[in-house]
C-alpha positions as CSV (number, residue, x, y, z in Angstrom):
1,M,-6.9,-20.9,-8.6
2,K,-10.7,-20.5,-8.6
3,K,-12.4,-17.1,-9.1
4,K,-13.2,-16.7,-5.4
5,T,-11.0,-17.9,-2.5
6,A,-11.8,-17.4,1.2
7,I,-9.2,-17.4,3.9
8,I,-10.2,-18.1,7.5
9,D,-7.5,-16.6,9.7
10,I,-7.8,-18.0,13.2
11,G,-5.6,-15.7,15.3
12,S,-5.0,-15.4,19.0
13,N,-6.9,-12.1,19.2
14,T,-9.2,-12.0,16.2
15,I,-10.7,-14.5,13.8
16,R,-11.3,-13.2,10.2
17,L,-13.1,-14.4,7.1
18,V,-11.7,-12.7,4.1
19,I,-12.8,-13.4,0.5
20,Y,-10.4,-12.7,-2.4
21,S,-10.4,-12.8,-6.1
22,Y,-7.4,-13.0,-8.3
23,D,-6.7,-12.6,-12.0
24,Q,-3.6,-11.8,-14.0
25,K,-4.6,-8.3,-14.9
26,R,-6.3,-7.0,-11.8
27,G,-4.1,-8.9,-9.3
28,L,-5.3,-9.8,-5.8
29,R,-8.5,-8.1,-4.7
30,E,-10.3,-8.2,-1.4
31,F,-14.0,-7.9,-1.5
32,E,-15.2,-9.0,1.9
33,N,-13.6,-8.9,5.3
34,I,-15.4,-10.1,8.4
35,K,-13.7,-9.8,11.8
36,I,-14.7,-11.3,15.1
37,V,-12.7,-10.5,18.3
38,A,-12.5,-13.8,20.1
39,R,-9.3,-13.5,22.2
40,L,-8.7,-17.3,22.0
41,R,-5.4,-16.9,23.7
42,T,-7.2,-16.1,27.0
43,Y,-8.7,-19.6,26.9
44,I,-5.4,-21.3,27.2
45,Q,-5.3,-22.8,30.7
46,T,-2.3,-23.3,33.0
47,N,-1.9,-26.9,31.8
48,G,-1.5,-25.6,28.2
49,E,-4.9,-26.8,26.9
50,M,-7.5,-24.6,25.4
51,S,-10.6,-24.7,27.5
52,E,-13.9,-26.2,26.4
53,E,-15.4,-22.7,26.4
54,G,-12.7,-21.5,24.0
55,I,-13.2,-24.5,21.7
56,Q,-17.0,-24.0,21.7
57,L,-16.5,-20.3,20.8
58,L,-14.3,-21.2,17.9
59,E,-16.8,-23.8,16.7
60,E,-19.7,-21.3,16.8
61,I,-17.7,-18.7,14.8
62,L,-16.6,-21.3,12.2
63,K,-20.2,-22.5,11.8
64,S,-21.3,-18.9,11.2
65,F,-18.5,-18.5,8.6
66,R,-19.6,-21.8,6.9
67,Q,-23.1,-20.3,6.4
68,M,-21.7,-17.0,5.1
69,L,-19.5,-18.9,2.6
70,K,-22.6,-20.8,1.4
71,D,-24.4,-17.5,0.9
72,Y,-21.4,-16.1,-1.0
73,N,-21.2,-19.3,-3.0
74,V,-17.5,-19.8,-2.2
75,Q,-16.2,-23.3,-2.2
76,D,-12.4,-22.7,-2.2
77,V,-11.5,-22.2,1.4
78,L,-8.2,-22.0,3.2
79,A,-8.5,-22.2,7.0
80,T,-5.3,-21.4,8.9
81,A,-4.5,-21.0,12.6
82,T,-1.6,-19.3,14.3
83,A,-0.4,-19.0,17.9
84,A,-3.5,-19.8,20.0
85,I,-4.1,-23.2,18.4
86,R,-0.4,-23.8,17.7
87,Q,0.5,-23.4,21.4
88,A,-2.4,-25.3,22.7
89,T,-1.4,-28.8,24.0
90,N,-4.8,-30.1,22.8
91,Q,-4.2,-28.8,19.2
92,V,-5.0,-32.1,17.6
93,V,-8.3,-32.4,19.4
94,I,-9.3,-28.9,18.4
95,V,-8.4,-29.5,14.7
96,N,-10.2,-32.8,14.5
97,R,-13.3,-31.4,16.2
98,M,-13.4,-28.4,13.9
99,K,-13.2,-30.8,10.9
100,E,-16.0,-33.0,12.3
101,K,-18.3,-30.1,13.4
102,T,-17.6,-27.5,10.7
103,D,-16.0,-29.4,7.8
104,F,-13.1,-27.0,7.8
105,E,-9.6,-28.5,7.5
106,I,-7.4,-26.2,9.6
107,D,-3.8,-25.8,8.7
108,V,-1.9,-24.9,11.9
109,L,1.0,-22.7,10.7
110,T,4.4,-22.9,12.3
111,G,6.0,-19.7,13.5
112,D,8.4,-19.7,10.6
113,E,5.6,-20.2,8.1
114,E,3.7,-17.3,9.6
115,A,6.8,-15.1,9.4
116,Y,7.5,-16.1,5.8
117,F,4.0,-15.3,4.6
118,G,4.2,-11.9,6.2
119,F,7.5,-11.3,4.5
120,L,6.0,-12.4,1.1
121,A,3.2,-9.9,1.4
122,V,5.5,-7.1,2.4
123,A,8.0,-7.8,-0.3
124,H,5.3,-7.7,-3.0
125,S,3.6,-4.5,-1.7
126,V,6.2,-1.9,-0.5
127,P,9.1,-0.2,-2.3
128,N,11.7,-0.9,0.4
129,E,14.5,-3.1,-0.8
130,S,15.6,-4.0,2.7
131,A,13.9,-3.9,6.1
132,V,12.9,-5.6,9.3
133,T,9.2,-6.7,9.6
134,I,7.2,-7.4,12.8
135,D,3.8,-9.0,13.0
136,I,2.6,-8.9,16.6
137,G,-0.6,-11.0,17.1
138,G,-2.4,-12.0,20.3
139,G,-0.1,-14.9,21.2
140,S,3.1,-14.6,19.1
141,T,5.3,-12.1,17.4
142,E,7.0,-12.8,14.1
143,I,10.2,-11.0,13.0
144,T,11.8,-11.2,9.6
145,F,14.9,-9.5,8.1
146,F,15.3,-9.1,4.3
147,I,17.9,-7.5,2.0
148,N,17.3,-6.7,-1.6
149,K,13.9,-8.4,-1.3
150,K,15.5,-11.6,-0.3
151,L,14.6,-13.2,3.1
152,Q,17.6,-13.5,5.4
153,K,16.2,-14.5,8.8
154,T,12.9,-15.2,10.5
155,H,12.0,-15.8,14.1
156,S,8.8,-16.3,16.0
157,F,8.5,-15.3,19.7
158,P,5.9,-16.9,21.9
159,F,4.4,-13.7,23.2
160,G,1.9,-11.3,21.7
161,V,-0.3,-8.4,22.8
162,V,-2.8,-10.5,24.7
163,T,-0.1,-12.5,26.6
164,L,1.9,-9.3,27.3
165,Q,-1.3,-7.7,28.7
166,Q,-1.9,-10.7,30.9
167,Q,1.8,-10.8,32.1
168,F,2.4,-7.1,32.7
169,M,-0.9,-5.3,33.2
170,K,-3.0,-5.7,36.3
171,E,-5.6,-3.2,35.1
172,D,-6.8,-1.9,31.8
173,K,-4.5,1.1,32.0
174,I,-0.7,0.5,32.0
175,T,1.3,2.0,34.9
176,V,4.7,3.7,34.5
177,I,6.4,0.7,36.2
178,E,4.5,-1.9,34.1
179,K,5.4,0.0,30.9
180,K,9.1,0.1,31.8
181,Q,9.1,-3.6,32.7
182,L,7.4,-4.6,29.5
183,A,9.8,-2.5,27.4
184,L,12.8,-4.1,29.1
185,F,11.4,-7.5,28.5
186,A,10.7,-6.9,24.8
187,E,14.2,-5.3,24.3
188,A,15.9,-8.3,26.0
189,Q,13.9,-10.7,23.8
190,F,15.0,-8.9,20.6
191,R,18.6,-8.6,21.7
192,S,18.6,-12.4,22.0
193,L,18.8,-12.5,18.2
194,P,22.4,-11.4,17.4
195,W,21.5,-10.7,13.7
196,L,18.9,-8.1,14.7
197,S,21.0,-5.6,16.6
198,G,22.2,-2.4,14.8
199,L,20.8,-3.2,11.4
200,K,19.8,0.5,10.9
201,L,16.9,-0.5,8.6
202,P,13.3,0.6,8.7
203,V,10.9,-1.4,10.8
204,I,7.7,-2.4,8.9
205,G,4.7,-3.3,11.1
206,I,2.1,-5.8,10.0
207,G,-1.4,-6.5,11.5
208,G,-4.1,-4.8,13.4
209,S,-2.0,-3.2,16.2
210,A,0.4,-1.6,13.7
211,R,-2.6,-0.4,11.6
212,N,-4.2,1.3,14.7
213,I,-1.0,3.0,15.6
214,A,-0.7,4.4,12.1
215,Q,-4.3,5.5,12.1
216,I,-3.9,7.3,15.5
217,D,-0.8,9.2,14.3
218,Q,-2.7,10.2,11.1
219,Q,-5.6,11.6,13.2
220,R,-3.1,13.4,15.5
221,K,-1.5,15.1,12.5
222,Q,-4.7,15.7,10.5
223,Y,-3.1,13.8,7.7
224,P,-4.5,15.1,4.4
225,I,-5.0,11.8,2.5
226,S,-6.6,8.4,3.2
227,S,-5.2,4.9,3.6
228,V,-2.5,3.7,6.0
229,H,-0.6,1.2,3.8
230,Q,3.0,2.4,3.5
231,Y,2.4,5.2,6.1
232,K,5.6,6.2,7.7
233,M,6.4,7.5,11.2
234,K,9.7,8.7,12.6
235,V,11.1,7.6,16.0
236,H,9.9,10.8,17.7
237,D,6.4,10.2,16.3
238,V,6.3,6.8,18.0
239,N,7.7,8.2,21.2
240,I,5.2,11.0,21.3
241,L,2.4,8.5,20.7
242,S,3.6,6.3,23.6
243,D,3.7,9.3,26.0
244,T,0.3,10.6,24.8
245,L,-1.6,7.3,25.0
246,S,0.0,6.3,28.3
247,D,-1.5,9.4,29.9
248,L,-5.1,8.4,28.8
249,S,-7.6,6.5,30.9
250,F,-9.0,3.4,29.5
251,S,-12.3,5.2,28.8
252,D,-10.4,7.9,26.9
253,L,-8.4,5.3,25.0
254,K,-11.6,3.7,23.7
255,K,-12.7,7.1,22.4
256,T,-9.4,7.9,20.7
257,D,-9.7,8.6,17.0
258,G,-8.1,5.9,14.9
259,L,-8.1,3.3,17.6
260,S,-10.5,0.4,17.5
261,S,-12.3,0.2,20.8
262,D,-11.6,-3.6,21.0
263,R,-7.8,-2.8,21.0
264,A,-7.9,-0.1,23.6
265,D,-6.5,-2.5,26.3
266,I,-3.8,-4.0,24.2
267,I,-2.5,-1.0,22.1
268,L,0.1,0.1,24.6
269,P,1.8,-3.3,24.9
270,A,2.0,-3.4,21.1
271,L,3.4,0.1,20.9
272,E,6.1,-0.7,23.5
273,V,7.1,-3.8,21.5
274,F,7.5,-1.7,18.4
275,R,9.6,0.9,20.3
276,A,11.8,-1.8,21.7
277,L,12.4,-3.3,18.3
278,M,13.2,0.1,16.7
279,K,15.7,0.7,19.5
280,V,17.5,-2.7,19.0
281,V,17.5,-2.4,15.2
282,E,18.5,1.3,15.5
283,A,15.7,2.2,13.1
284,D,14.7,5.8,12.4
285,E,11.5,4.9,10.6
286,F,8.4,2.8,11.3
287,M,6.2,1.9,8.3
288,F,2.9,0.1,8.3
289,S,2.1,-2.5,5.7
290,G,-1.6,-3.1,5.0
291,K,-0.6,-6.5,3.4
292,G,0.3,-9.3,5.8
293,L,-0.3,-13.0,6.6
294,R,-3.5,-13.5,4.6
295,E,-2.2,-11.8,1.5
296,G,1.0,-13.7,1.8
297,I,-0.9,-17.0,1.8
298,M,-2.7,-16.0,-1.3
299,L,0.4,-14.8,-3.1
300,N,2.2,-18.0,-2.2
301,R,-0.7,-19.9,-3.8
302,V,-0.5,-17.8,-6.9
303,L,3.3,-18.2,-7.2
304,N,3.1,-22.0,-6.6
305,T,0.7,-22.2,-9.6
306,N,2.6,-19.7,-11.8
307,P,6.1,-18.6,-10.5
308,E,6.2,-15.9,-13.3
309,A,2.9,-14.3,-12.3
310,L,4.5,-11.8,-9.8
311,D,7.8,-10.1,-9.5
312,K,8.6,-8.5,-6.1
313,N,11.1,-6.2,-7.9
314,K,8.3,-4.7,-10.0
315,V,5.8,-3.9,-7.3
316,F,4.6,-0.6,-8.7
317,E,4.4,-2.0,-12.2
318,H,2.0,-4.7,-11.1
319,S,0.0,-2.2,-9.1
320,C,-0.2,0.1,-12.1
321,E,-1.3,-2.6,-14.4
322,A,-4.1,-3.6,-11.9
323,L,-5.2,0.1,-11.7
324,A,-5.3,0.4,-15.5
325,A,-7.4,-2.8,-15.8
326,E,-9.8,-1.7,-13.0
327,Y,-10.4,1.7,-14.7
328,E,-10.4,0.3,-18.2
329,I,-7.5,2.3,-19.5
330,N,-6.7,1.5,-23.2
331,Q,-3.2,0.2,-23.1
332,Q,-2.4,1.1,-26.7
333,E,-3.4,4.7,-26.0
334,A,-1.5,4.8,-22.7
335,K,1.7,3.5,-24.4
336,H,1.4,6.1,-27.1
337,L,0.8,8.8,-24.6
338,Q,4.0,7.7,-22.8
339,F,5.9,7.9,-26.1
340,L,4.6,11.4,-26.9
341,A,5.2,12.7,-23.4
342,Q,8.8,11.4,-23.4
343,K,9.4,13.0,-26.8
344,I,8.2,16.4,-25.7
345,Y,9.9,16.2,-22.3
346,L,13.3,15.4,-24.0
347,A,12.8,18.2,-26.5
348,C,12.0,20.7,-23.7
349,S,15.0,19.5,-21.8
350,K,17.3,19.9,-24.9
351,N,15.9,23.4,-25.4
352,K,16.6,24.3,-21.7
353,M,12.9,24.6,-20.9
354,I,12.9,22.0,-18.2
355,Q,15.6,20.3,-16.1
356,E,16.1,16.7,-17.1
357,S,16.4,13.9,-14.5
358,P,15.8,10.2,-14.6
359,G,13.3,10.5,-11.7
360,S,11.3,13.2,-13.5
361,L,11.1,11.1,-16.7
362,Q,10.0,8.1,-14.7
363,L,7.3,10.1,-12.9
364,L,6.1,11.5,-16.3
365,K,5.8,8.0,-17.8
366,R,4.1,6.6,-14.8
367,A,1.6,9.5,-14.9
368,A,1.0,8.9,-18.6
369,A,0.2,5.3,-17.9
370,L,-2.6,6.4,-15.6
371,F,-3.5,9.9,-17.0
372,Y,-7.1,10.8,-16.5
373,L,-8.2,7.4,-15.3
374,G,-11.0,9.3,-13.6
375,E,-12.7,9.4,-17.0
376,Y,-14.0,6.0,-16.1
377,I,-16.3,7.6,-13.5
378,D,-17.1,10.9,-15.4
379,A,-15.4,12.4,-18.4
380,E,-16.4,15.9,-17.6
381,S,-14.7,15.8,-14.1
382,A,-12.0,13.4,-15.0
383,S,-9.2,15.6,-13.5
384,Q,-10.9,15.8,-10.1
385,H,-11.6,12.0,-10.0
386,T,-8.1,11.2,-11.1
387,F,-6.5,13.2,-8.4
388,Y,-8.8,11.9,-5.6
389,I,-8.4,8.3,-6.6
390,L,-4.6,8.3,-7.0
391,S,-3.9,10.4,-3.9
392,N,-6.2,8.5,-1.6
393,R,-6.0,4.8,-2.5
394,S,-3.2,2.4,-1.7
395,I,-0.8,1.9,-4.6
396,D,1.7,-0.8,-3.8
397,G,5.3,0.1,-4.3
398,L,4.7,3.9,-4.0
399,D,5.0,5.8,-0.7
400,H,2.5,8.5,0.1
401,L,4.6,11.5,-1.0
402,N,5.3,10.0,-4.4
403,R,1.7,9.0,-4.7
404,V,0.7,12.6,-4.3
405,K,3.2,13.7,-6.9
406,L,1.9,11.0,-9.3
407,A,-1.7,12.2,-8.7
408,L,-0.7,15.9,-9.3
409,V,0.9,15.1,-12.7
410,A,-1.6,12.5,-13.9
411,S,-4.6,14.7,-13.1
412,Y,-3.2,18.0,-14.7
413,K,-5.9,20.1,-16.3
414,N,-4.7,23.7,-15.7
415,K,-2.7,25.9,-13.4
416,D,-5.6,26.8,-11.1
417,N,-6.8,23.2,-10.6
418,F,-3.2,22.1,-9.9
419,K,-2.8,24.8,-7.3
420,R,-6.1,23.7,-5.5
421,Y,-5.1,20.1,-5.5
422,A,-1.6,20.9,-4.2
423,A,-2.7,23.3,-1.4
424,P,-3.0,20.6,1.4
425,F,0.6,19.4,0.6
426,E,2.6,22.6,0.7
427,Q,4.4,21.3,3.8
428,W,5.4,18.1,1.9
429,I,6.5,19.7,-1.4
430,D,8.5,23.0,-1.7
431,K,7.6,25.6,-4.3
432,N,10.3,24.7,-6.8
433,E,9.3,21.1,-6.8
434,L,5.6,22.0,-7.2
435,K,6.5,24.2,-10.2
436,H,8.5,21.2,-11.7
437,L,5.5,18.9,-11.2
438,R,3.2,21.5,-12.8
439,D,5.5,21.7,-15.8
440,L,5.5,17.9,-16.1
441,G,1.7,18.0,-16.0
442,A,1.6,20.7,-18.7
443,I,3.8,18.5,-21.0
444,L,1.5,15.5,-20.3
445,K,-1.7,17.5,-21.0
446,F,-0.3,18.8,-24.3
447,A,0.9,15.2,-25.3
448,Y,-2.7,14.0,-24.5
449,G,-4.0,16.5,-27.0
450,L,-1.8,15.1,-29.7
451,N,-3.8,11.9,-29.7
452,G,-7.2,13.7,-29.9
453,S,-8.7,11.1,-32.3
454,K,-7.4,8.1,-30.2
455,R,-5.8,6.7,-33.3
456,S,-2.1,7.1,-32.3
457,I,-1.2,8.7,-35.6
458,V,1.5,11.1,-34.3
459,N,4.9,9.3,-34.9
460,D,7.4,12.0,-34.1
461,V,7.8,15.4,-32.5
462,L,10.7,17.8,-33.1
463,M,11.3,21.1,-31.4
464,E,13.4,24.1,-32.6
465,S,14.0,27.3,-30.6
466,S,14.7,30.7,-32.1
467,K,14.5,34.3,-31.1
468,D,10.9,34.3,-32.5
469,G,9.8,31.5,-30.2
470,V,9.5,27.7,-30.5
471,Q,8.7,25.8,-33.7
472,L,7.1,22.4,-33.0
473,K,6.9,20.0,-35.9
474,I,4.4,17.2,-35.5
475,Y,4.8,14.2,-37.9
476,V,1.6,12.3,-38.5
477,D,0.4,9.3,-40.4
478,G,-3.0,10.2,-41.7
479,N,-5.6,12.9,-41.3
480,A,-4.8,14.9,-38.1
481,M,-7.7,17.3,-37.9
482,A,-8.6,16.3,-34.3
483,E,-5.0,16.4,-33.2
484,E,-4.4,19.8,-34.8
485,Y,-7.5,21.2,-33.0
486,Q,-6.5,19.8,-29.6
487,A,-2.9,21.0,-30.1
488,G,-4.1,24.5,-30.7
489,K,-6.2,24.4,-27.6
490,Q,-3.5,22.9,-25.4
491,K,-0.4,24.7,-26.6
492,K,-0.9,27.4,-24.0
493,H,0.5,24.9,-21.5
494,L,3.8,24.7,-23.4
495,E,3.9,28.5,-23.9
496,R,3.6,28.9,-20.1
497,L,6.5,26.5,-19.8
498,C,8.8,28.1,-22.4
499,K,7.6,31.7,-21.8
500,C,7.3,32.3,-25.5
501,E,5.1,31.7,-28.5
502,V,4.8,28.1,-29.7
503,N,4.1,27.6,-33.5
504,I,2.9,24.2,-34.4
505,Q,3.3,22.6,-37.8
506,F,1.7,19.2,-38.7
507,I,3.6,17.2,-41.3
508,V,2.1,14.1,-43.0
509,K,4.2,11.0,-43.6
510,D,5.3,12.1,-47.1
511,G,6.8,15.3,-45.7
512,E,4.1,17.8,-46.8
513,S,2.6,20.2,-44.3
514,Y,-0.9,19.3,-43.2
515,D,-3.6,21.9,-43.9
């Protein structure tokens, strides 16, 4: 794959130009995203053909994209089209004309291909092992069902938010009767798939309508962190949103925080389709995936070139590696910090200073891999930057709650900072869990001090408890002056954890104490 690849996504509602880069370390990165609302589906006439007006609009947009790509110096371009072009009876004419006038070869995706690419993106970006996905566009709706990250079923329905608006809404604002008729229609369509009913799995929404619904709910709840990828809503949240938005005038909908004004007239049809699907599936949770069709196309290309490049069962690991590369974390130092943190954690557990659990150890090792990544921005305020970055940016394979937990541990500096960072999340995490996270952070901060010279010279840590306190023996290979100094500064974190004095002894490789 070339360094820069552009995807032109010709949808029924919007047309996008998105430019990506990909490399083995940093993964897939989006660095430009241009959106034009074209509503191509509205140009499909009663005879099934797209009108000349619609074709001319598409041509103008693609010509503008051609100029942009020239300015960006991007030659590798994948142009794809979905329902509006797929359903047009003059599809061949449109594709040939775009090739002649714009030099873009348009790949018209089948419904199954569109569904598959959506699944591929979701499977490689969320922690869910099993779920139902829905991608509702302007003219079609794709459904997939997967178990243990393996695709089981796909289906493409020939309706989308634009067609539903045209079919069920006479005005910009949906009426009570129209809403009920639309909901019954969507439910009947989903029940026509026997494999879909009663799965009792989460529903994962893909695309712009799902994104807007997640954003509106976040605004409604004054959600304390940014990003909507992997944002979750319960059934009652979706129902409340439906009732709230249905009561608003079109003018008020356009002003609603979190809702793009160009989706004000189609958001309710989308919301009713999501509700209908959740009812049929008997899902109690709706999640939004920020990764969809375009990312799936790119991932498919990567995997076709190198099948070993990505593992959908190691989503967080890939995301962590990309973060580490982006913030230039030294991998040798990170692995040594993981080693030290695990040694101290297990020693504290053995001495009844902290409760051991596989989940806690996993969190500690993950936090060690990303500890103080904010140093890349500013060493003096590394803790603050680390917490902000990890808590607010999307991390594939990690839901929002666990992202906050990771941020709290990986940014640990002292008790006061931890308390300040944790304050907005006291309704998410109870006091006992917060104390446990603070203890993990304290262990990590002390372990970090044991590599003060960045030479990875500490090769073992032993802990012994007595009535006089805790004796910590640190075995080193070489001069450990920097490590001794930092250990002395940071031992207060362990003393707070064990509630006693900690005595530290450095021992060189030959067994003699280090002075």
